[in-house]
N, C-alpha and C positions, 0 to 999 in steps of 0.2 A: 769978271762979273761973279764967279764963284770962287771963293778962296778955299773953302772946306768942303768936299762932296763925301756924305756916307753912304756907300753901297752896302745893302744888306743882301746876303747869299743865305740861300736853305741848301746847305751841304748834302741834305738827304737825296737832292736830285741835282748835282752840280752840273750835269749839263744842260739843265734847263736854265741855268743861270749865266750861261756863256755869253748871251747877248746884252743883258743887263751890264756884265763886266765890260764889255768892248765898248759899250755906250759911256759909262763912266770914264774909261779910260779915254775915249775921245773927247770928252768935256773937259776932263783934268788936263790933258794935252793941250786943249785949246785956251785954256784960261789960265794954265800956271798951277793949278789947283793942288792941294794935299787931297790925297784919297784915303778915308778911313774904311777899311774893309771889315765887316763885321758878319758875324753869325750868332744865331741864339740856340742855347740848349735850354730846351723847355723845361720846366720844373713839372712836378707831379700833381700840385696844387694842393693837394691833401696829404697830410702827414700819415695817414691809415694806408694810403698807396702806396708810398715811400717805404713803408715798413716791410714790404714782400721783397724789397731788393736788397742785396749785399750790402753791408757797410762799406761807404767810400765810392758807391756806384756814382754819384753825380760827379765827383772830382774826376773820375776816370773818364766819363763822358766829356767832361770839359776839356781835359788833356786830349782826347781823342778828337774832339772838334778843334782844338787850336793846331795839331798838326795837320789835319785834312786842310784847314784854312789856309796854312803856310803852303801846303801843296797846290791848292787851288791859284794863290795868289802868284807863285812861281811860274805856274803854267800860262795865267792869263792876265798878269799884269806887268807890262814891261819895268825892267830895273829902273829906267829913267823917270818912271813916275814915283814922285814920293808917296810912298803909303805906310800905313801900320795897320795891324791886326788887333781887332777886338773881339772877344768871345764873352756874349752876354749869356745871362742865365736867369730864368722867369719866364714872364709873359712874353710873347714875342713882338707884339706890337708895342708894349710898354717899353721894352729894352731898348727898340729901334728909337723910339721916341726921346728916351732919357739919354741913349749915348749921343743923339743928335744935339741935343742940348750940352751935353759935357764938352763935346769937341767943337761946339759953336759952329755946326754946319749951316751951309749956307742952302743946300740941296740935298734931298734923300733920293738915292736911286733905288729901287727894286724892281722885281719882275713881277708880274701877274701870271698867276696859275693857269692852267686850261680849267674853263668853268666846268664843274660837276654840277649834280642837281642841287646840291645845297650852295653853291659858290656861282652865282650869275654874274658874269662881267669880269670880275676881279676878285682874288681869295680873300676871307675874311680878315686876315692879317694888313694885307695891302690896303683893303677898304679902310680899317681902322686906323691907319698910318695917314692916308690920304685925308680922312675925315678930322683926325684930332692934331695934326702936324700944324706948328706955328711958321714952318717955311715951306718953300716948294717942293713937290714931290714929283718924280719923273718915274712912271709906271711904264715899263718896258714888255711888249708883249713879243 
């Protein structure tokens, strides 16, 4: 049913992503799917803000995220599941949607954050992905 599954994880709270990873692995195993595991390094949105950081800080953040993503998958994605790593950079929900299109994903799996006063039910990025995705989205609580 699903050939390509995009799993988006927030590595700033990797332990909260374990259930979403386990769910994606279960689906990938059941359907023989490829798993595209991604994380997104957010940009600062305005060059004036970025000017306060040292030169090359974004590339360092991307490199750090790539290393952390490999560590996460080594721990939570079994070797027999075909998977690849993707580190996006920019607007979180836009990067998730863009990469879903690039890898021709059939399903996006992501976790819902615990609601705070500003995020009732699911976080703002998950809500935007659900609202704008052209494919099915599984939000894991």
